[in-house]
The first five atom37 places (N, CA, C, CB, O) and aatype in JSON, in Angstrom:
{
  "aatype": [12, 7, 15, 2, 9, 1, 11, 9, 1, 9, 11, 2, 11, 9, 16, 5, 6, 13, 10, 15, 10, 6, 16, 7, 9, 15, 1, 15, 8, 9, 0, 12, 19, 6, 0, 7, 11, 1, 3, 9, 16, 9, 7, 2, 10, 13, 11, 9, 15, 1, 0, 10, 2, 19, 2, 12, 1, 6, 9, 13, 15, 13, 3, 2, 9, 6, 11, 18, 9, 13, 2, 15, 3, 3, 10, 18, 16],
  "atom_mask": [
    [1, 1, 1, 1, 1],
    [1, 1, 1, 0, 1],
    [1, 1, 1, 1, 1],
    [1, 1, 1, 1, 1],
    [1, 1, 1, 1, 1],
    [1, 1, 1, 1, 1],
    [1, 1, 1, 1, 1],
    [1, 1, 1, 1, 1],
    [1, 1, 1, 1, 1],
    [1, 1, 1, 1, 1],
    [1, 1, 1, 1, 1],
    [1, 1, 1, 1, 1],
    [1, 1, 1, 1, 1],
    [1, 1, 1, 1, 1],
    [1, 1, 1, 1, 1],
    [1, 1, 1, 1, 1],
    [1, 1, 1, 1, 1],
    [1, 1, 1, 1, 1],
    [1, 1, 1, 1, 1],
    [1, 1, 1, 1, 1],
    [1, 1, 1, 1, 1],
    [1, 1, 1, 1, 1],
    [1, 1, 1, 1, 1],
    [1, 1, 1, 0, 1],
    [1, 1, 1, 1, 1],
    [1, 1, 1, 1, 1],
    [1, 1, 1, 1, 1],
    [1, 1, 1, 1, 1],
    [1, 1, 1, 1, 1],
    [1, 1, 1, 1, 1],
    [1, 1, 1, 1, 1],
    [1, 1, 1, 1, 1],
    [1, 1, 1, 1, 1],
    [1, 1, 1, 1, 1],
    [1, 1, 1, 1, 1],
    [1, 1, 1, 0, 1],
    [1, 1, 1, 1, 1],
    [1, 1, 1, 1, 1],
    [1, 1, 1, 1, 1],
    [1, 1, 1, 1, 1],
    [1, 1, 1, 1, 1],
    [1, 1, 1, 1, 1],
    [1, 1, 1, 0, 1],
    [1, 1, 1, 1, 1],
    [1, 1, 1, 1, 1],
    [1, 1, 1, 1, 1],
    [1, 1, 1, 1, 1],
    [1, 1, 1, 1, 1],
    [1, 1, 1, 1, 1],
    [1, 1, 1, 1, 1],
    [1, 1, 1, 1, 1],
    [1, 1, 1, 1, 1],
    [1, 1, 1, 1, 1],
    [1, 1, 1, 1, 1],
    [1, 1, 1, 1, 1],
    [1, 1, 1, 1, 1],
    [1, 1, 1, 1, 1],
    [1, 1, 1, 1, 1],
    [1, 1, 1, 1, 1],
    [1, 1, 1, 1, 1],
    [1, 1, 1, 1, 1],
    [1, 1, 1, 1, 1],
    [1, 1, 1, 1, 1],
    [1, 1, 1, 1, 1],
    [1, 1, 1, 1, 1],
    [1, 1, 1, 1, 1],
    [1, 1, 1, 1, 1],
    [1, 1, 1, 1, 1],
    [1, 1, 1, 1, 1],
    [1, 1, 1, 1, 1],
    [1, 1, 1, 1, 1],
    [1, 1, 1, 1, 1],
    [1, 1, 1, 1, 1],
    [1, 1, 1, 1, 1],
    [1, 1, 1, 1, 1],
    [1, 1, 1, 1, 1],
    [1, 1, 1, 1, 1]
  ],
  "atom_positions": [
    [[-85.04, 102.16, 47.56], [-83.83, 101.87, 46.83], [-84.01, 102.21, 45.36], [-83.44, 100.41, 47.01], [-83.09, 102.75, 44.74]],
    [[-85.14, 101.9, 44.79], [-85.39, 102.19, 43.38], [-85.32, 103.67, 43.08], [0.0, 0.0, 0.0], [-84.77, 104.07, 42.05]],
    [[-85.86, 104.48, 43.98], [-85.81, 105.93, 43.75], [-84.37, 106.43, 43.83], [-86.69, 106.67, 44.77], [-84.01, 107.4, 43.15]],
    [[-83.55, 105.79, 44.66], [-82.15, 106.17, 44.76], [-81.41, 105.81, 43.47], [-81.49, 105.48, 45.97], [-80.57, 106.57, 43.0]],
    [[-81.71, 104.65, 42.9], [-81.12, 104.28, 41.61], [-81.5, 105.32, 40.56], [-81.6, 102.86, 41.16], [-80.65, 105.75, 39.77]],
    [[-82.76, 105.72, 40.57], [-83.23, 106.73, 39.6], [-82.48, 108.04, 39.78], [-84.74, 106.96, 39.76], [-82.05, 108.64, 38.79]],
    [[-82.32, 108.5, 41.01], [-81.61, 109.76, 41.28], [-80.18, 109.7, 40.76], [-81.62, 110.08, 42.78], [-79.69, 110.64, 40.14]],
    [[-79.51, 108.6, 41.03], [-78.12, 108.44, 40.57], [-78.07, 108.4, 39.05], [-77.49, 107.14, 41.17], [-77.21, 109.02, 38.43]],
    [[-79.01, 107.68, 38.45], [-79.04, 107.55, 36.99], [-79.25, 108.92, 36.34], [-80.16, 106.59, 36.55], [-78.56, 109.26, 35.38]],
    [[-80.19, 109.69, 36.86], [-80.48, 111.01, 36.3], [-79.3, 111.96, 36.53], [-81.77, 111.58, 36.92], [-78.94, 112.73, 35.65]],
    [[-78.71, 111.9, 37.73], [-77.56, 112.75, 38.03], [-76.42, 112.49, 37.05], [-77.08, 112.51, 39.48], [-75.71, 113.41, 36.65]],
    [[-76.25, 111.23, 36.65], [-75.2, 110.85, 35.71], [-75.63, 110.97, 34.24], [-74.76, 109.43, 35.98], [-74.89, 110.6, 33.33]],
    [[-76.85, 111.51, 34.03], [-77.39, 111.73, 32.68], [-77.41, 110.44, 31.86], [-76.56, 112.78, 31.95], [-77.0, 110.41, 30.7]],
    [[-77.91, 109.39, 32.5], [-78.02, 108.08, 31.86], [-79.51, 107.75, 31.7], [-77.28, 106.96, 32.69], [-80.28, 107.9, 32.65]],
    [[-79.9, 107.31, 30.53], [-81.29, 106.94, 30.3], [-81.54, 105.5, 30.76], [-81.66, 107.09, 28.8], [-80.6, 104.73, 30.94]],
    [[-82.8, 105.17, 30.95], [-83.15, 103.79, 31.28], [-82.75, 102.87, 30.14], [-84.67, 103.66, 31.57], [-82.32, 101.74, 30.37]],
    [[-82.88, 103.34, 28.93], [-82.52, 102.53, 27.76], [-81.03, 102.2, 27.77], [-82.9, 103.26, 26.45], [-80.64, 101.06, 27.54]],
    [[-80.18, 103.21, 28.03], [-78.74, 102.99, 28.08], [-78.4, 102.04, 29.22], [-77.99, 104.32, 28.25], [-77.6, 101.12, 29.06]],
    [[-79.02, 102.25, 30.39], [-78.78, 101.37, 31.53], [-79.18, 99.94, 31.2], [-79.56, 101.87, 32.77], [-78.5, 98.99, 31.6]],
    [[-80.26, 99.79, 30.48], [-80.71, 98.47, 30.04], [-79.67, 97.81, 29.13], [-82.05, 98.58, 29.31], [-79.35, 96.63, 29.3]],
    [[-79.16, 98.57, 28.18], [-78.16, 98.02, 27.26], [-76.86, 97.65, 27.99], [-77.86, 99.02, 26.15], [-76.23, 96.65, 27.66]],
    [[-76.47, 98.44, 28.97], [-75.23, 98.2, 29.71], [-75.34, 97.01, 30.67], [-74.85, 99.44, 30.48], [-74.34, 96.34, 30.94]],
    [[-76.54, 96.75, 31.17], [-76.71, 95.72, 32.2], [-77.34, 94.43, 31.69], [-77.55, 96.26, 33.3], [-77.18, 93.38, 32.32]],
    [[-78.04, 94.5, 30.57], [-78.77, 93.33, 30.09], [-80.11, 93.14, 30.82], [0.0, 0.0, 0.0], [-80.75, 92.1, 30.67]],
    [[-80.51, 94.13, 31.59], [-81.8, 94.11, 32.29], [-82.77, 94.91, 31.43], [-81.68, 94.71, 33.77], [-82.43, 95.99, 30.94]],
    [[-83.98, 94.41, 31.25], [-84.92, 95.1, 30.37], [-85.24, 96.5, 30.91], [-86.22, 94.28, 30.23], [-85.24, 96.74, 32.12]],
    [[-85.5, 97.42, 29.99], [-85.83, 98.79, 30.37], [-87.08, 98.84, 31.23], [-86.0, 99.66, 29.14], [-87.16, 99.62, 32.18]],
    [[-88.06, 98.0, 30.9], [-89.3, 97.99, 31.66], [-89.06, 97.49, 33.09], [-90.36, 97.12, 30.96], [-89.69, 97.97, 34.03]],
    [[-88.16, 96.54, 33.25], [-87.84, 96.04, 34.59], [-87.13, 97.14, 35.4], [-86.95, 94.77, 34.51], [-87.43, 97.34, 36.58]],
    [[-86.21, 97.84, 34.77], [-85.53, 98.95, 35.45], [-86.54, 100.01, 35.87], [-84.46, 99.57, 34.53], [-86.48, 100.52, 36.98]],
    [[-87.48, 100.33, 34.98], [-88.51, 101.33, 35.29], [-89.35, 100.89, 36.48], [-89.41, 101.57, 34.07], [-89.66, 101.7, 37.35]],
    [[-89.71, 99.62, 36.52], [-90.54, 99.12, 37.62], [-89.76, 99.08, 38.93], [-91.08, 97.73, 37.29], [-90.33, 99.32, 39.99]],
    [[-88.46, 98.76, 38.87], [-87.62, 98.78, 40.08], [-87.54, 100.21, 40.6], [-86.2, 98.22, 39.78], [-87.69, 100.44, 41.8]],
    [[-87.29, 101.16, 39.71], [-87.21, 102.56, 40.11], [-88.51, 103.06, 40.72], [-86.83, 103.42, 38.92], [-88.51, 103.9, 41.61]],
    [[-89.63, 102.53, 40.24], [-90.94, 102.92, 40.75], [-91.32, 102.17, 42.03], [-92.0, 102.68, 39.7], [-92.34, 102.46, 42.65]],
    [[-90.49, 101.21, 42.43], [-90.78, 100.43, 43.63], [-91.82, 99.35, 43.42], [0.0, 0.0, 0.0], [-92.42, 98.88, 44.39]],
    [[-92.03, 98.95, 42.17], [-93.05, 97.95, 41.86], [-92.49, 96.57, 41.6], [-93.83, 98.39, 40.67], [-93.25, 95.61, 41.46]],
    [[-91.16, 96.45, 41.53], [-90.53, 95.15, 41.32], [-89.33, 95.0, 42.23], [-90.1, 94.98, 39.85], [-88.68, 95.98, 42.58]],
    [[-89.05, 93.77, 42.6], [-87.85, 93.47, 43.36], [-86.69, 93.29, 42.39], [-88.05, 92.2, 44.25], [-86.89, 93.14, 41.18]],
    [[-85.48, 93.3, 42.93], [-84.3, 93.14, 42.1], [-83.31, 92.25, 42.82], [-83.67, 94.51, 41.77], [-83.18, 92.3, 44.05]],
    [[-82.61, 91.43, 42.07], [-81.62, 90.53, 42.67], [-80.34, 91.31, 42.99], [-81.31, 89.34, 41.72], [-80.09, 92.37, 42.43]],
    [[-79.55, 90.77, 43.89], [-78.28, 91.39, 44.25], [-77.34, 91.4, 43.03], [-77.62, 90.63, 45.44], [-76.55, 92.33, 42.86]],
    [[-77.44, 90.38, 42.2], [-76.63, 90.33, 40.99], [-76.96, 91.48, 40.04], [0.0, 0.0, 0.0], [-76.07, 92.1, 39.47]],
    [[-78.24, 91.75, 39.88], [-78.65, 92.85, 39.02], [-78.31, 94.2, 39.64], [-80.14, 92.77, 38.72], [-78.0, 95.15, 38.93]],
    [[-78.37, 94.3, 40.96], [-77.94, 95.53, 41.63], [-76.46, 95.79, 41.37], [-78.21, 95.44, 43.15], [-76.05, 96.93, 41.15]],
    [[-75.69, 94.73, 41.39], [-74.26, 94.85, 41.1], [-74.05, 95.36, 39.68], [-73.55, 93.51, 41.31], [-73.23, 96.25, 39.44]],
    [[-74.79, 94.78, 38.72], [-74.68, 95.23, 37.33], [-75.03, 96.7, 37.19], [-75.59, 94.38, 36.43], [-74.36, 97.45, 36.48]],
    [[-76.09, 97.11, 37.87], [-76.52, 98.51, 37.83], [-75.47, 99.42, 38.44], [-77.86, 98.69, 38.55], [-75.17, 100.48, 37.9]],
    [[-74.91, 99.01, 39.56], [-73.89, 99.85, 40.21], [-72.68, 100.03, 39.29], [-73.44, 99.22, 41.55], [-72.12, 101.12, 39.22]],
    [[-72.29, 98.98, 38.57], [-71.16, 99.08, 37.65], [-71.51, 99.99, 36.47], [-70.75, 97.69, 37.14], [-70.69, 100.8, 36.05]],
    [[-72.73, 99.85, 35.95], [-73.14, 100.69, 34.81], [-73.26, 102.16, 35.21], [-74.48, 100.19, 34.26], [-73.0, 103.05, 34.4]],
    [[-73.65, 102.42, 36.47], [-73.76, 103.8, 36.96], [-72.42, 104.32, 37.49], [-74.81, 103.89, 38.06], [-72.29, 105.49, 37.84]],
    [[-71.44, 103.42, 37.54], [-70.1, 103.76, 38.03], [-70.13, 104.27, 39.47], [-69.47, 104.82, 37.12], [-69.49, 105.27, 39.81]],
    [[-70.89, 103.55, 40.32], [-70.96, 103.89, 41.75], [-70.76, 102.62, 42.57], [-72.32, 104.57, 42.1], [-70.97, 101.51, 42.09]],
    [[-70.37, 102.82, 43.8], [-70.25, 101.73, 44.75], [-71.67, 101.32, 45.17], [-69.38, 102.14, 45.99], [-72.55, 102.18, 45.26]],
    [[-71.89, 100.04, 45.43], [-73.23, 99.6, 45.86], [-73.66, 100.31, 47.14], [-73.25, 98.08, 46.07], [-74.86, 100.48, 47.37]],
    [[-72.7, 100.71, 47.96], [-73.04, 101.45, 49.18], [-73.83, 102.72, 48.84], [-71.75, 101.81, 49.97], [-74.72, 103.13, 49.59]],
    [[-73.49, 103.33, 47.72], [-74.19, 104.54, 47.3], [-75.65, 104.24, 46.94], [-73.48, 105.18, 46.11], [-76.53, 105.07, 47.18]],
    [[-75.9, 103.08, 46.37], [-77.28, 102.7, 46.05], [-78.1, 102.52, 47.32], [-77.3, 101.41, 45.21], [-79.29, 102.81, 47.34]],
    [[-77.45, 102.03, 48.37], [-78.14, 101.8, 49.64], [-78.02, 102.98, 50.6], [-77.61, 100.57, 50.29], [-78.39, 102.86, 51.76]],
    [[-77.52, 104.12, 50.13], [-77.27, 105.24, 51.03], [-78.53, 105.86, 51.61], [-76.5, 106.29, 50.3], [-78.44, 106.71, 52.5]],
    [[-79.71, 105.44, 51.14], [-80.96, 105.95, 51.71], [-81.18, 105.45, 53.13], [-82.14, 105.55, 50.83], [-81.95, 106.05, 53.87]],
    [[-80.51, 104.37, 53.52], [-80.69, 103.78, 54.83], [-79.59, 104.26, 55.77], [-80.71, 102.23, 54.74], [-78.4, 104.14, 55.46]],
    [[-79.98, 104.8, 56.91], [-79.02, 105.27, 57.9], [-78.73, 104.15, 58.89], [-79.55, 106.54, 58.63], [-79.5, 103.94, 59.83]],
    [[-77.64, 103.44, 58.68], [-77.28, 102.3, 59.52], [-77.03, 102.72, 60.97], [-76.04, 101.6, 58.96], [-77.19, 101.92, 61.89]],
    [[-76.63, 103.97, 61.16], [-76.33, 104.46, 62.51], [-77.54, 104.35, 63.44], [-75.86, 105.92, 62.44], [-77.37, 104.2, 64.65]],
    [[-78.74, 104.41, 62.91], [-79.92, 104.35, 63.77], [-80.1, 102.96, 64.41], [-81.17, 104.7, 62.96], [-80.87, 102.81, 65.35]],
    [[-79.38, 101.95, 63.9], [-79.5, 100.6, 64.44], [-78.39, 100.26, 65.45], [-79.48, 99.6, 63.32], [-78.39, 99.17, 66.02]],
    [[-77.48, 101.18, 65.65], [-76.39, 100.94, 66.6], [-76.87, 101.3, 68.0], [-75.11, 101.76, 66.22], [-77.45, 102.37, 68.22]],
    [[-76.62, 100.41, 68.93], [-77.0, 100.69, 70.32], [-75.91, 100.17, 71.23], [-78.37, 100.04, 70.67], [-75.08, 99.35, 70.84]],
    [[-75.93, 100.66, 72.43], [-74.96, 100.26, 73.44], [-75.58, 99.13, 74.26], [-74.54, 101.48, 74.35], [-76.59, 99.32, 74.92]],
    [[-74.97, 97.96, 74.21], [-75.54, 96.8, 74.93], [-75.54, 97.03, 76.44], [-74.73, 95.52, 74.6], [-76.36, 96.43, 77.15]],
    [[-74.66, 97.88, 76.94], [-74.66, 98.18, 78.37], [-75.96, 98.85, 78.8], [-73.48, 99.07, 78.73], [-76.4, 98.7, 79.94]],
    [[-76.57, 99.59, 77.89], [-77.84, 100.25, 78.19], [-78.96, 99.26, 78.46], [-78.24, 101.17, 77.04], [-79.93, 99.59, 79.15]],
    [[-78.85, 98.05, 77.94], [-79.88, 97.04, 78.15], [-79.88, 96.51, 79.59], [-79.69, 95.88, 77.18], [-80.9, 96.01, 80.06]],
    [[-78.75, 96.62, 80.26], [-78.63, 96.02, 81.59], [-78.49, 97.03, 82.7], [-77.47, 95.12, 81.62], [-78.11, 96.67, 83.81]],
    [[-78.79, 98.28, 82.43], [-78.71, 99.3, 83.49], [-80.07, 99.69, 83.97], [-77.99, 100.52, 83.0], [-80.18, 100.53, 84.86]]
  ]
}
């Protein structure tokens, strides 16, 4: 997820410093989240999504939810 935040941030030409100022999250914390070294709260994810002007779904787009869908009928055949 952190690498996805970084990709979106870079695509939008936003620095970590600007993202920090817009969200109130320290630049070092943002850097560590992007590097996968720190966890982040859902509240801070929301702040980041607003600052990046993207839907939170876009931040989580690295996960393919379709791989978890199954047909329950297959379990009983």
